[in-house]
N, CA, C and O atoms as CSV, one atom per row, in Angstrom:
chain,resi,resn,atom,element,x,y,z
A,1,MET,N,N,-16.758,1.399,-38.700
A,1,MET,CA,C,-16.468,1.433,-37.275
A,1,MET,C,C,-17.682,0.895,-36.504
A,1,MET,O,O,-18.815,1.325,-36.722
A,2,MET,N,N,-17.418,-0.050,-35.606
A,2,MET,CA,C,-18.475,-0.643,-34.817
A,2,MET,C,C,-18.755,0.211,-33.579
A,2,MET,O,O,-17.832,0.604,-32.866
A,3,ILE,N,N,-20.029,0.492,-33.332
A,3,ILE,CA,C,-20.407,1.273,-32.162
A,3,ILE,C,C,-20.701,0.307,-31.014
A,3,ILE,O,O,-21.542,-0.584,-31.133
A,4,LYS,N,N,-20.002,0.499,-29.919
A,4,LYS,CA,C,-20.198,-0.370,-28.762
A,4,LYS,C,C,-21.449,0.058,-28.003
A,4,LYS,O,O,-21.703,1.244,-27.794
A,5,GLN,N,N,-22.212,-0.936,-27.603
A,5,GLN,CA,C,-23.358,-0.668,-26.740
A,5,GLN,C,C,-22.832,-0.366,-25.338
A,5,GLN,O,O,-21.825,-0.937,-24.920
A,6,PRO,N,N,-23.501,0.524,-24.612
A,6,PRO,CA,C,-23.068,0.775,-23.234
A,6,PRO,C,C,-23.150,-0.501,-22.402
A,6,PRO,O,O,-23.996,-1.360,-22.649
A,7,ILE,N,N,-22.280,-0.613,-21.435
A,7,ILE,CA,C,-22.295,-1.765,-20.542
A,7,ILE,C,C,-23.548,-1.676,-19.675
A,7,ILE,O,O,-23.830,-0.638,-19.076
A,8,ASP,N,N,-24.283,-2.760,-19.617
A,8,ASP,CA,C,-25.513,-2.820,-18.821
A,8,ASP,C,C,-25.149,-3.230,-17.395
A,8,ASP,O,O,-24.919,-4.406,-17.114
A,9,PHE,N,N,-25.100,-2.253,-16.511
A,9,PHE,CA,C,-24.672,-2.539,-15.151
A,9,PHE,C,C,-25.724,-3.261,-14.325
A,9,PHE,O,O,-25.409,-3.746,-13.239
A,10,THR,N,N,-26.949,-3.351,-14.795
A,10,THR,CA,C,-27.897,-4.212,-14.078
A,10,THR,C,C,-27.438,-5.662,-14.222
A,10,THR,O,O,-27.579,-6.461,-13.297
A,11,LYS,N,N,-26.890,-5.991,-15.384
A,11,LYS,CA,C,-26.353,-7.341,-15.591
A,11,LYS,C,C,-25.043,-7.533,-14.834
A,11,LYS,O,O,-24.794,-8.608,-14.290
A,12,VAL,N,N,-24.213,-6.508,-14.797
A,12,VAL,CA,C,-22.953,-6.588,-14.055
A,12,VAL,C,C,-23.246,-6.783,-12.566
A,12,VAL,O,O,-22.584,-7.572,-11.893
A,13,GLU,N,N,-24.224,-6.070,-12.073
A,13,GLU,CA,C,-24.605,-6.215,-10.664
A,13,GLU,C,C,-25.177,-7.603,-10.384
A,13,GLU,O,O,-24.917,-8.179,-9.327
A,14,ALA,N,N,-25.939,-8.132,-11.305
A,14,ALA,CA,C,-26.466,-9.497,-11.135
A,14,ALA,C,C,-25.314,-10.494,-11.087
A,14,ALA,O,O,-25.323,-11.416,-10.271
A,15,LEU,N,N,-24.321,-10.313,-11.961
A,15,LEU,CA,C,-23.150,-11.176,-11.962
A,15,LEU,C,C,-22.386,-11.044,-10.648
A,15,LEU,O,O,-21.966,-12.042,-10.063
A,16,ARG,N,N,-22.209,-9.813,-10.191
A,16,ARG,CA,C,-21.493,-9.567,-8.926
A,16,ARG,C,C,-22.155,-10.333,-7.783
A,16,ARG,O,O,-21.488,-11.017,-7.006
A,17,LYS,N,N,-23.454,-10.208,-7.697
A,17,LYS,CA,C,-24.182,-10.871,-6.613
A,17,LYS,C,C,-24.111,-12.391,-6.748
A,17,LYS,O,O,-23.943,-13.098,-5.755
A,18,GLU,N,N,-24.237,-12.885,-7.966
A,18,GLU,CA,C,-24.169,-14.330,-8.202
A,18,GLU,C,C,-22.788,-14.881,-7.843
A,18,GLU,O,O,-22.659,-16.011,-7.370
A,19,MET,N,N,-21.766,-14.068,-8.073
A,19,MET,CA,C,-20.394,-14.495,-7.775
A,19,MET,C,C,-20.009,-14.244,-6.316
A,19,MET,O,O,-18.881,-14.524,-5.911
A,20,LEU,N,N,-20.953,-13.712,-5.527
A,20,LEU,CA,C,-20.747,-13.448,-4.100
A,20,LEU,C,C,-19.631,-12.434,-3.856
A,20,LEU,O,O,-18.812,-12.600,-2.952
A,21,LEU,N,N,-19.611,-11.387,-4.674
A,21,LEU,CA,C,-18.592,-10.349,-4.551
A,21,LEU,C,C,-19.201,-9.075,-3.979
A,21,LEU,O,O,-20.388,-8.799,-4.155
A,22,ARG,N,N,-18.376,-8.318,-3.303
A,22,ARG,CA,C,-18.790,-7.019,-2.771
A,22,ARG,C,C,-18.538,-5.945,-3.822
A,22,ARG,O,O,-17.762,-6.155,-4.756
A,23,MET,N,N,-19.185,-4.806,-3.673
A,23,MET,CA,C,-18.927,-3.681,-4.577
A,23,MET,C,C,-17.453,-3.289,-4.501
A,23,MET,O,O,-16.855,-2.904,-5.505
A,24,THR,N,N,-16.885,-3.385,-3.329
A,24,THR,CA,C,-15.461,-3.080,-3.152
A,24,THR,C,C,-14.598,-4.003,-4.003
A,24,THR,O,O,-13.611,-3.568,-4.597
A,25,ASP,N,N,-14.972,-5.272,-4.060
A,25,ASP,CA,C,-14.224,-6.235,-4.881
A,25,ASP,C,C,-14.287,-5.840,-6.356
A,25,ASP,O,O,-13.279,-5.865,-7.062
A,26,MET,N,N,-15.480,-5.478,-6.805
A,26,MET,CA,C,-15.637,-5.099,-8.219
A,26,MET,C,C,-14.841,-3.836,-8.522
A,26,MET,O,O,-14.194,-3.739,-9.565
A,27,ALA,N,N,-14.890,-2.880,-7.618
A,27,ALA,CA,C,-14.122,-1.649,-7.820
A,27,ALA,C,C,-12.635,-1.961,-7.961
A,27,ALA,O,O,-11.961,-1.408,-8.829
A,28,GLU,N,N,-12.130,-2.842,-7.113
A,28,GLU,CA,C,-10.717,-3.223,-7.198
A,28,GLU,C,C,-10.424,-3.939,-8.510
A,28,GLU,O,O,-9.402,-3.672,-9.144
A,29,LEU,N,N,-11.301,-4.837,-8.922
A,29,LEU,CA,C,-11.088,-5.560,-10.176
A,29,LEU,C,C,-11.085,-4.615,-11.375
A,29,LEU,O,O,-10.340,-4.818,-12.334
A,30,PHE,N,N,-11.930,-3.574,-11.314
A,30,PHE,CA,C,-12.018,-2.613,-12.411
A,30,PHE,C,C,-11.039,-1.455,-12.254
A,30,PHE,O,O,-11.001,-0.552,-13.089
A,31,ALA,N,N,-10.247,-1.483,-11.182
A,31,ALA,CA,C,-9.215,-0.469,-10.913
A,31,ALA,C,C,-9.796,0.942,-10.801
A,31,ALA,O,O,-9.252,1.904,-11.343
A,32,VAL,N,N,-10.919,1.035,-10.080
A,32,VAL,CA,C,-11.546,2.329,-9.825
A,32,VAL,C,C,-11.923,2.405,-8.347
A,32,VAL,O,O,-11.843,1.412,-7.625
A,33,SER,N,N,-12.327,3.575,-7.913
A,33,SER,CA,C,-12.778,3.726,-6.532
A,33,SER,C,C,-14.143,3.060,-6.356
A,33,SER,O,O,-14.873,2.831,-7.320
A,34,ARG,N,N,-14.460,2.764,-5.126
A,34,ARG,CA,C,-15.771,2.181,-4.831
A,34,ARG,C,C,-16.871,3.164,-5.236
A,34,ARG,O,O,-17.924,2.757,-5.726
A,35,MET,N,N,-16.622,4.453,-5.031
A,35,MET,CA,C,-17.599,5.476,-5.396
A,35,MET,C,C,-17.858,5.473,-6.907
A,35,MET,O,O,-19.000,5.613,-7.347
A,36,THR,N,N,-16.801,5.313,-7.689
A,36,THR,CA,C,-16.959,5.266,-9.143
A,36,THR,C,C,-17.770,4.041,-9.546
A,36,THR,O,O,-18.686,4.143,-10.362
A,37,TYR,N,N,-17.437,2.881,-8.979
A,37,TYR,CA,C,-18.203,1.679,-9.309
A,37,TYR,C,C,-19.671,1.859,-8.918
A,37,TYR,O,O,-20.570,1.505,-9.681
A,38,HIS,N,N,-19.902,2.398,-7.755
A,38,HIS,CA,C,-21.276,2.615,-7.294
A,38,HIS,C,C,-22.020,3.541,-8.258
A,38,HIS,O,O,-23.196,3.320,-8.548
A,39,SER,N,N,-21.348,4.563,-8.748
A,39,SER,CA,C,-21.961,5.478,-9.728
A,39,SER,C,C,-22.343,4.732,-11.005
A,39,SER,O,O,-23.421,4.947,-11.559
A,40,TRP,N,N,-21.457,3.862,-11.464
A,40,TRP,CA,C,-21.757,3.074,-12.665
A,40,TRP,C,C,-22.972,2.186,-12.417
A,40,TRP,O,O,-23.850,2.064,-13.271
A,41,ALA,N,N,-23.011,1.570,-11.241
A,41,ALA,CA,C,-24.129,0.684,-10.907
A,41,ALA,C,C,-25.442,1.457,-10.850
A,41,ALA,O,O,-26.511,0.892,-11.079
A,42,LYS,N,N,-25.360,2.744,-10.546
A,42,LYS,CA,C,-26.551,3.594,-10.488
A,42,LYS,C,C,-26.899,4.221,-11.840
A,42,LYS,O,O,-27.890,4.942,-11.957
A,43,GLY,N,N,-26.078,3.943,-12.866
A,43,GLY,CA,C,-26.416,4.406,-14.205
A,43,GLY,C,C,-25.510,5.447,-14.834
A,43,GLY,O,O,-25.729,5.835,-15.981
A,44,LYS,N,N,-24.499,5.909,-14.115
A,44,LYS,CA,C,-23.573,6.883,-14.692
A,44,LYS,C,C,-22.750,6.206,-15.786
A,44,LYS,O,O,-22.360,5.046,-15.654
A,45,HIS,N,N,-22.490,6.943,-16.865
A,45,HIS,CA,C,-21.726,6.387,-17.978
A,45,HIS,C,C,-20.254,6.242,-17.628
A,45,HIS,O,O,-19.697,7.006,-16.840
A,46,ILE,N,N,-19.651,5.249,-18.235
A,46,ILE,CA,C,-18.230,4.978,-18.039
A,46,ILE,C,C,-17.425,5.828,-19.006
A,46,ILE,O,O,-17.791,5.975,-20.172
A,47,ARG,N,N,-16.351,6.372,-18.527
A,47,ARG,CA,C,-15.451,7.118,-19.409
A,47,ARG,C,C,-14.860,6.175,-20.441
A,47,ARG,O,O,-14.645,4.991,-20.179
A,48,ARG,N,N,-14.610,6.708,-21.589
A,48,ARG,CA,C,-14.020,5.919,-22.669
A,48,ARG,C,C,-12.700,5.292,-22.233
A,48,ARG,O,O,-12.371,4.175,-22.633
A,49,SER,N,N,-11.951,6.016,-21.414
A,49,SER,CA,C,-10.653,5.502,-20.955
A,49,SER,C,C,-10.796,4.271,-20.060
A,49,SER,O,O,-9.849,3.493,-19.945
A,50,ASN,N,N,-11.934,4.077,-19.433
A,50,ASN,CA,C,-12.170,2.912,-18.577
A,50,ASN,C,C,-12.907,1.784,-19.293
A,50,ASN,O,O,-12.823,0.627,-18.879
A,51,ASP,N,N,-13.612,2.107,-20.341
A,51,ASP,CA,C,-14.507,1.160,-20.998
A,51,ASP,C,C,-13.812,-0.129,-21.441
A,51,ASP,O,O,-14.302,-1.220,-21.150
A,52,GLY,N,N,-12.705,-0.024,-22.123
A,52,GLY,CA,C,-12.014,-1.205,-22.631
A,52,GLY,C,C,-11.535,-2.122,-21.522
A,52,GLY,O,O,-11.660,-3.343,-21.617
A,53,PHE,N,N,-10.987,-1.531,-20.471
A,53,PHE,CA,C,-10.493,-2.333,-19.357
A,53,PHE,C,C,-11.649,-3.048,-18.651
A,53,PHE,O,O,-11.535,-4.222,-18.299
A,54,VAL,N,N,-12.749,-2.340,-18.449
A,54,VAL,CA,C,-13.912,-2.936,-17.775
A,54,VAL,C,C,-14.458,-4.092,-18.606
A,54,VAL,O,O,-14.776,-5.149,-18.062
A,55,ARG,N,N,-14.570,-3.901,-19.911
A,55,ARG,CA,C,-15.058,-4.977,-20.785
A,55,ARG,C,C,-14.129,-6.194,-20.737
A,55,ARG,O,O,-14.591,-7.335,-20.708
A,56,SER,N,N,-12.841,-5.946,-20.729
A,56,SER,CA,C,-11.864,-7.032,-20.659
A,56,SER,C,C,-12.001,-7.792,-19.339
A,56,SER,O,O,-11.975,-9.023,-19.321
A,57,MET,N,N,-12.147,-7.061,-18.246
A,57,MET,CA,C,-12.293,-7.709,-16.943
A,57,MET,C,C,-13.615,-8.470,-16.860
A,57,MET,O,O,-13.673,-9.542,-16.258
A,58,LEU,N,N,-14.659,-7.934,-17.449
A,58,LEU,CA,C,-15.940,-8.650,-17.449
A,58,LEU,C,C,-15.827,-9.983,-18.189
A,58,LEU,O,O,-16.414,-10.980,-17.769
A,59,LYS,N,N,-15.083,-10.000,-19.274
A,59,LYS,CA,C,-14.871,-11.254,-20.003
A,59,LYS,C,C,-14.148,-12.272,-19.122
A,59,LYS,O,O,-14.475,-13.458,-19.138
A,60,LYS,N,N,-13.176,-11.806,-18.362
A,60,LYS,CA,C,-12.439,-12.696,-17.467
A,60,LYS,C,C,-13.345,-13.203,-16.342
A,60,LYS,O,O,-13.299,-14.380,-15.983
A,61,LEU,N,N,-14.163,-12.314,-15.792
A,61,LEU,CA,C,-15.092,-12.736,-14.747
A,61,LEU,C,C,-16.063,-13.789,-15.273
A,61,LEU,O,O,-16.351,-14.775,-14.594
A,62,LEU,N,N,-16.558,-13.573,-16.474
A,62,LEU,CA,C,-17.471,-14.553,-17.076
A,62,LEU,C,C,-16.763,-15.880,-17.343
A,62,LEU,O,O,-17.365,-16.946,-17.211
A,63,ALA,N,N,-15.493,-15.814,-17.716
A,63,ALA,CA,C,-14.724,-17.042,-17.952
A,63,ALA,C,C,-14.587,-17.844,-16.659
A,63,ALA,O,O,-14.716,-19.068,-16.670
A,64,VAL,N,N,-14.330,-17.164,-15.560
A,64,VAL,CA,C,-14.212,-17.845,-14.269
A,64,VAL,C,C,-15.585,-18.381,-13.847
A,64,VAL,O,O,-15.702,-19.508,-13.365
A,65,TYR,N,N,-16.599,-17.570,-14.033
A,65,TYR,CA,C,-17.957,-17.956,-13.630
A,65,TYR,C,C,-18.454,-19.176,-14.401
A,65,TYR,O,O,-18.981,-20.118,-13.809
A,66,THR,N,N,-18.289,-19.155,-15.704
A,66,THR,CA,C,-18.814,-20.249,-16.525
A,66,THR,C,C,-17.835,-21.408,-16.649
A,66,THR,O,O,-18.239,-22.570,-16.602
A,67,GLY,N,N,-16.570,-21.107,-16.806
A,67,GLY,CA,C,-15.579,-22.145,-17.065
A,67,GLY,C,C,-15.083,-22.871,-15.837
A,67,GLY,O,O,-14.598,-23.999,-15.927
A,68,GLN,N,N,-15.204,-22.226,-14.686
A,68,GLN,CA,C,-14.665,-22.839,-13.478
A,68,GLN,C,C,-15.734,-23.071,-12.413
A,68,GLN,O,O,-15.427,-23.391,-11.265
A,69,GLY,N,N,-16.975,-22.905,-12.810
A,69,GLY,CA,C,-18.059,-23.187,-11.884
A,69,GLY,C,C,-18.079,-22.331,-10.631
A,69,GLY,O,O,-18.440,-22.796,-9.549
A,70,TRP,N,N,-17.695,-21.103,-10.788
A,70,TRP,CA,C,-17.678,-20.169,-9.660
A,70,TRP,C,C,-19.104,-19.794,-9.308
A,70,TRP,O,O,-19.885,-19.556,-10.230
A,71,PRO,N,N,-19.493,-19.726,-8.084
A,71,PRO,CA,C,-18.752,-20.071,-6.889
A,71,PRO,C,C,-18.972,-21.520,-6.483
A,71,PRO,O,O,-20.110,-21.969,-6.342
A,72,SER,N,N,-17.914,-22.225,-6.302
A,72,SER,CA,C,-17.974,-23.613,-5.843
A,72,SER,C,C,-18.335,-23.629,-4.356
A,72,SER,O,O,-18.392,-22.583,-3.710
A,73,ALA,N,N,-18.573,-24.805,-3.832
A,73,ALA,CA,C,-18.867,-24.933,-2.401
A,73,ALA,C,C,-17.696,-24.407,-1.567
A,73,ALA,O,O,-17.894,-23.770,-0.533
A,74,GLU,N,N,-16.480,-24.680,-2.031
A,74,GLU,CA,C,-15.287,-24.190,-1.331
A,74,GLU,C,C,-15.266,-22.665,-1.296
A,74,GLU,O,O,-14.971,-22.062,-0.264
A,75,VAL,N,N,-15.583,-22.047,-2.433
A,75,VAL,CA,C,-15.591,-20.586,-2.523
A,75,VAL,C,C,-16.702,-20.012,-1.643
A,75,VAL,O,O,-16.496,-19.005,-0.965
A,76,ARG,N,N,-17.855,-20.633,-1.650
A,76,ARG,CA,C,-18.980,-20.173,-0.822
A,76,ARG,C,C,-18.620,-20.182,0.669
A,76,ARG,O,O,-19.115,-19.354,1.434
A,77,ALA,N,N,-17.773,-21.106,1.072
A,77,ALA,CA,C,-17.392,-21.221,2.476
A,77,ALA,C,C,-16.360,-20.169,2.906
A,77,ALA,O,O,-16.151,-19.963,4.102
A,78,MET,N,N,-15.723,-19.511,1.948
A,78,MET,CA,C,-14.693,-18.515,2.258
A,78,MET,C,C,-15.322,-17.219,2.751
A,78,MET,O,O,-16.468,-16.906,2.430
A,79,ASP,N,N,-14.547,-16.468,3.543
A,79,ASP,CA,C,-14.985,-15.120,3.883
A,79,ASP,C,C,-14.793,-14.245,2.648
A,79,ASP,O,O,-14.079,-14.627,1.721
A,80,SER,N,N,-15.418,-13.088,2.634
A,80,SER,CA,C,-15.422,-12.259,1.420
A,80,SER,C,C,-14.026,-11.832,0.978
A,80,SER,O,O,-13.752,-11.758,-0.220
A,81,LYS,N,N,-13.153,-11.555,1.923
A,81,LYS,CA,C,-11.792,-11.137,1.564
A,81,LYS,C,C,-11.013,-12.285,0.904
A,81,LYS,O,O,-10.330,-12.077,-0.099
A,82,SER,N,N,-11.117,-13.465,1.458
A,82,SER,CA,C,-10.445,-14.638,0.887
A,82,SER,C,C,-11.017,-14.974,-0.482
A,82,SER,O,O,-10.289,-15.360,-1.396
A,83,ARG,N,N,-12.329,-14.823,-0.610
A,83,ARG,CA,C,-12.994,-15.092,-1.884
A,83,ARG,C,C,-12.447,-14.158,-2.977
A,83,ARG,O,O,-12.156,-14.597,-4.089
A,84,ALA,N,N,-12.313,-12.883,-2.646
A,84,ALA,CA,C,-11.795,-11.910,-3.610
A,84,ALA,C,C,-10.349,-12.223,-3.986
A,84,ALA,O,O,-9.979,-12.113,-5.155
A,85,GLN,N,N,-9.531,-12.609,-3.015
A,85,GLN,CA,C,-8.134,-12.951,-3.295
A,85,GLN,C,C,-8.053,-14.182,-4.199
A,85,GLN,O,O,-7.241,-14.230,-5.124
A,86,HIS,N,N,-8.884,-15.154,-3.929
A,86,HIS,CA,C,-8.902,-16.368,-4.746
A,86,HIS,C,C,-9.317,-16.039,-6.180
A,86,HIS,O,O,-8.732,-16.553,-7.133
A,87,LEU,N,N,-10.314,-15.192,-6.328
A,87,LEU,CA,C,-10.764,-14.786,-7.654
A,87,LEU,C,C,-9.651,-14.063,-8.412
A,87,LEU,O,O,-9.429,-14.330,-9.593
A,88,LYS,N,N,-8.959,-13.161,-7.745
A,88,LYS,CA,C,-7.857,-12.442,-8.395
A,88,LYS,C,C,-6.780,-13.407,-8.880
A,88,LYS,O,O,-6.194,-13.211,-9.945
A,89,LYS,N,N,-6.526,-14.438,-8.099
A,89,LYS,CA,C,-5.537,-15.440,-8.501
A,89,LYS,C,C,-6.003,-16.162,-9.764
A,89,LYS,O,O,-5.221,-16.359,-10.693
A,90,LEU,N,N,-7.262,-16.550,-9.798
A,90,LEU,CA,C,-7.799,-17.228,-10.970
A,90,LEU,C,C,-7.773,-16.333,-12.214
A,90,LEU,O,O,-7.478,-16.789,-13.318
A,91,ILE,N,N,-8.080,-15.078,-12.013
A,91,ILE,CA,C,-8.052,-14.133,-13.140
A,91,ILE,C,C,-6.624,-13.966,-13.650
A,91,ILE,O,O,-6.401,-13.911,-14.860
A,92,ALA,N,N,-5.660,-13.886,-12.743
A,92,ALA,CA,C,-4.255,-13.749,-13.144
A,92,ALA,C,C,-3.808,-14.937,-13.961
A,92,ALA,O,O,-2.990,-14.793,-14.870
A,93,GLU,N,N,-4.334,-16.118,-13.652
A,93,GLU,CA,C,-3.976,-17.329,-14.410
A,93,GLU,C,C,-4.543,-17.308,-15.828
A,93,GLU,O,O,-4.061,-18.036,-16.696
A,94,LEU,N,N,-5.556,-16.484,-16.070
A,94,LEU,CA,C,-6.132,-16.374,-17.417
A,94,LEU,C,C,-5.247,-15.553,-18.342
A,94,LEU,O,O,-5.301,-15.715,-19.561
A,95,ASP,N,N,-4.438,-14.676,-17.770
A,95,ASP,CA,C,-3.573,-13.800,-18.593
A,95,ASP,C,C,-2.426,-14.546,-19.223
A,95,ASP,O,O,-1.620,-13.950,-19.937
């Protein structure tokens, strides 16, 4: 049995900032409350029931970031709400 390393939220936060996303956006993507995401960012451990989903979503975020050149100039020009909606659309296309 392979033991998973805990998710390093300092790296997740760096990715969030690089992708121009708000904590609220990340919470929505991970299907948790903003308070829960904030707790994770501050070092609280993720429940086992959330771990798999968060890892899966992180892979999708990385795919958009690396494979689609996120954030493009067009994305940078969007307001934060539009940016989050556009990202969700791109993630849905990965499924």
